[in-house]
N, C-alpha and C positions, 0 to 999 in steps of 0.2 A: 509902183505899188502893187503888191500881190493881193488879189481878191480871193476870198474864200466863199464858195458858193454852197448853198443849201436849199432844201425844199421847205417852204413854210406850209405846214400841214393845216394851219388854221385858215389861211387865205388861198390855199392851193395855187401857189406861185413860186417862182424862182426868186431867191434873195441872195444878197452877197454882203460881206463885211470886209473892212480893210483894217486888220489889227494894228493898233498903235496910232491910228490916224485920228486927228482932232478935226471934227466937222465944223462948218461955219457957225453952227448954233452953240458951239462950245462943248458938245458931247465928245468924249474920248472913247474910242473903241478899244475895249480890253477883253480878255478872256472871262473876267468876272462880270463885265457889263458890255456884252457885244451890241453893236449898233447895226442891225440888219436893214438893208435898203432893197427896194424892189429892183428886179432885173428881168430881162427878156431871155427866153431860152436861147436866142441867137447869140447872146453874150458868153455862153458857156465855151470853155476851151475846146479845141478840136478833139474829138474822140470821147468827150464826156456827155452823157445823157442825163435826163432828169432821174432816171432809175438808179444812177450812180450816186446821187446826192444824199447826204444825210438829212434826216428830218428834224426840223426845229419848229417851235411854236412862237411866232412873232406876235407880241401883244401891242396893240396900238396905243 
């Protein structure tokens, strides 16, 4: 599964999503309804920094 990483500018943290993935709680990640999950900077692919990530606002 390929993760897409972004920077949550609301919580100031790295987040990721897995397009097309259905989560245990029944939510399906789609482009129209992305499911952003918290991540650590250490999970970013090699050569990618926080400055490279697009900004998103994740509402709780």
